[in-house]
C-alpha positions in Angstrom: -19.9 4.3 16.9 -19.0 1.5 14.4 -18.8 2.1 10.7 -19.4 -0.9 8.3 -16.9 0.3 5.4 -18.0 -2.2 3.0 -21.4 -3.7 2.6 -23.5 -4.5 -0.5 -26.8 -3.4 1.1 -28.2 -2.9 -2.6 -28.0 -6.6 -3.4 -31.3 -8.7 -3.8 -30.4 -10.7 -0.7 -31.6 -7.7 1.3 -34.7 -6.8 -0.6 -37.2 -8.5 1.7 -35.9 -7.1 5.2 -33.4 -4.3 4.5 -34.9 -2.0 7.1 -34.8 -4.7 9.7 -31.1 -5.5 8.7 -30.3 -1.8 9.3 -32.2 -1.8 12.7 -30.3 -4.7 14.0 -26.9 -3.0 12.8 -27.9 0.1 14.7 -28.9 -1.9 17.6 -25.4 -3.5 17.7 -23.8 0.1 17.5 -23.2 0.4 13.7 -24.1 3.9 12.8 -22.8 4.4 9.3 -22.5 2.2 6.2 -20.4 2.4 2.9 -22.1 0.6 -0.1 -19.9 0.0 -3.2 -21.1 -0.3 -6.7 -20.4 -3.5 -8.7 -22.0 -3.2 -12.1 -23.7 -0.4 -14.1 -27.0 -1.9 -13.8 -26.9 -1.9 -10.0 -25.8 1.9 -9.9 -29.4 3.1 -9.5 -30.0 1.0 -6.3 -26.6 2.1 -4.8 -27.4 5.8 -5.4 -30.9 5.3 -3.9 -29.4 4.0 -0.8 -27.2 7.1 -0.8 -30.3 9.2 -0.2 -30.7 7.6 3.3 -29.1 9.0 6.2 -25.8 7.7 7.2 -25.2 5.5 4.2 -22.4 6.6 1.9 -22.0 5.1 -1.6 -19.4 4.3 -4.1 -19.6 3.6 -8.0 -17.4 1.1 -9.8 -17.1 -2.0 -11.8 -16.3 -5.1 -10.1 -13.8 -7.6 -11.6 -15.9 -10.6 -10.8 -18.6 -9.3 -13.2 -16.8 -8.9 -16.4 -19.4 -10.6 -18.4 -21.8 -7.8 -17.3 -19.6 -5.0 -18.2 -19.6 -3.3 -21.6 -17.1 -1.3 -23.6 -19.0 1.8 -22.9 -19.4 1.5 -19.1 -16.1 3.4 -18.3 -17.6 6.4 -20.2 -20.8 5.8 -18.3 -19.0 5.7 -15.0 -17.3 9.0 -15.7 -20.8 10.4 -16.4 -22.3 9.1 -13.3 -19.6 10.4 -11.2 -19.9 13.9 -12.8 -23.6 13.7 -12.2 -23.5 12.4 -8.5 -21.0 14.7 -6.5 -22.0 12.9 -3.4 -20.3 9.7 -4.3 -17.4 9.1 -1.7 -15.1 6.8 -3.6 -14.6 4.7 -7.0 -15.2 1.2 -6.5 -15.5 -1.6 -6.2 -12.8 -2.2 -8.7 -9.6 -4.4 -8.7 -8.1 -7.6 -9.6 -9.2 -11.2 -8.8 -6.5 -13.7 -9.7 -8.6 -16.7 -9.0 -9.9 -16.0 -12.5 -6.7 -16.3 -14.4 -8.3 -16.6 -17.9 -9.8 -13.0 -17.6 -6.7 -11.3 -16.0 -5.8 -9.2 -19.0 -9.4 -7.8 -19.1 -9.3 -7.2 -15.4 -6.2 -5.1 -15.6 -7.5 -3.1 -18.4 -10.6 -2.3 -16.4 -8.7 -1.7 -13.2 -6.3 0.8 -14.8 -9.1 2.7 -16.5 -11.0 3.1 -13.1 -7.7 4.1 -11.3 -7.4 6.8 -13.9 -10.8 8.0 -13.3 -10.2 8.2 -9.6 -7.2 10.3 -10.3 -9.3 12.7 -12.6 -11.9 13.1 -9.9 -9.6 13.0 -6.9 -11.5 10.1 -5.4 -10.2 7.4 -3.2 -10.4 3.8 -4.5 -12.1 0.9 -3.0 -10.0 -2.1 -4.3 -11.1 -5.6 -4.5 -7.5 -7.6 -4.4 -7.5 -11.4 -4.3 -4.2 -13.3 -4.6 -2.6 -10.2 -6.3 -1.4 -8.0 -3.4 2.1 -7.5 -4.7 1.0 -7.0 -8.3 -1.7 -4.3 -7.3 0.7 -2.6 -5.2 3.1 -2.2 -8.0 0.4 -0.9 -10.4 -0.8 1.5 -7.7 2.7 2.8 -7.3 3.0 3.3 -11.1 -0.4 5.2 -11.4 -0.2 7.1 -8.1 -3.8 7.8 -7.3 -3.7 10.8 -5.2 -6.6 10.1 -2.8 -5.4 6.5 -1.7 -8.2 4.2 -0.7 -9.4 1.1 0.8 -8.0 -2.5 0.2 -11.2 -4.3 0.8 -11.1 -7.7 2.4 -7.4 -7.6 3.0 -5.9 -11.1 3.6 -2.1 -10.5 3.2 1.1 -10.3 5.3 2.4 -7.4 7.7 4.7 -6.5 4.8 2.0 -6.3 2.3 -0.2 -4.2 4.5 2.8 -1.8 5.1 3.4 -1.5 1.3 -0.2 -0.4 0.8 -0.1 2.0 3.8 2.9 3.7 2.2 0.8 4.4 -1.0 -2.0 6.1 1.0 -4.4 3.1 1.5 -5.8 1.5 4.4 -6.9 -2.1 4.7 -10.4 -3.6 5.4 -10.8 -6.1 8.0 -13.7 -8.5 7.9 -14.9 -12.0 8.5 -11.6 -13.5 7.4 -9.8 -12.2 10.7 -12.3 -14.2 12.7 -11.1 -17.5 11.3 -8.4 -19.6 13.2 -6.5 -20.6 10.0 -5.9 -16.8 9.1 -2.8 -16.8 11.0 -0.6 -14.6 8.6 -3.5 -11.9 8.4 -4.0 -12.1 12.3 -0.2 -11.3 12.5 -0.8 -8.2 10.3 -3.7 -7.1 12.3 -1.8 -7.2 15.4 0.9 -4.7 14.1 -1.2 -2.4 12.0 -1.0 1.3 12.8 -4.0 2.5 14.6 -5.0 4.6 11.6 -4.3 1.7 9.1 -7.4 -0.1 8.9 -11.2 0.0 8.8 -14.0 -2.7 9.8 -16.3 -4.2 7.3 -18.5 -7.2 6.6 -18.8 -7.4 2.8 -22.4 -8.4 3.5 -24.1 -10.6 2.4 -20.9 -12.4 1.7 -17.5 -13.1 3.7 -19.3 -15.0 6.6 -17.6 -15.0 10.1 -16.4 -17.9 11.9 -19.4 -19.7 13.5 -21.7 -18.2 10.6 -20.8 -20.5 7.8 -23.4 -20.7 5.2 -25.4 -17.7 6.7 -26.2 -14.3 5.1 -23.7 -11.8 6.5 -25.0 -8.4 7.6 -23.7 -5.2 9.0 -24.5 -6.0 12.6 -21.6 -8.4 12.6 -19.1 -5.6 12.3 -19.3 -5.6 16.0 -18.2 -9.1 16.2 -15.2 -8.3 13.8 -14.4 -5.4 16.2 -14.3 -7.7 19.1 -11.9 -10.1 17.3 -9.5 -7.2 16.1 -9.5 -5.9 19.6 -8.3 -9.2 21.0 -5.6 -9.5 18.3 -4.3 -6.0 18.8 -4.5 -6.1 22.7 -6.8 -3.2 22.8 -10.3 -2.4 24.0 -13.4 -2.7 21.9 -14.0 1.1 22.3 -10.7 1.9 21.1 -10.8 -0.3 18.1 -14.2 1.0 17.2 -13.2 4.6 17.6 -10.0 4.2 15.6 -11.6 2.3 12.7 -14.5 4.7 12.6 -12.2 7.8 12.4 -10.1 6.0 9.6 -13.5 5.4 7.7 -14.7 8.9 8.1 -11.3 10.4 7.2 -11.3 8.1 4.0 -15.0 8.5 2.9 -15.9 11.9 4.6 -18.1 12.2 7.6 -21.9 12.6 7.5 
């Protein structure tokens, strides 16, 4: 069994054929899906997916959508977490340093969500782009007790280990399939067996050979094959290890 530990099945990209997308994923051996929240306006769609068998959901405020977040959204997030005890994590939250002009606002939003995760004892799903060391430092300071997932990890072996020491695992997706991702591939090769999960970030983060195409959860099987090759392990071993870690982090269903 494979788990896609991060896929945006609520996005409009899947409105026309979501059931077919899920059927293709299941045919490829993907049996469980974790759907993060991105904006308050999308939480309803995310929660509705959580009513489906084998789909787990998270709620959060994504740093790349600051223009859609209001001052009252942190309070609304806490209310939503209180009202929906089946939510398995807080996220997607985090820092994207590509948007330097909004970094101060991103950090305020991130800090508030980490504190919410602490109060609710929930793992975090963290979007971290070009900010691994800074996010590690902040997580060390705020010490969320339930750890979480560093989604779409693209750092070094040392950065992965720093996150691991704080109780976080890293998400491996389309980036590992690209030949130019040598540093990331070195990190993948030395991760502990329980230090990673597999993901697609569908509809985004296309794999090598699929540029310009909509990504979808069935391709987590391709990610698994590449990770297995990098680690010198079998497909079945990587599938089993990554799924066990995803189920430990997000609970099993």
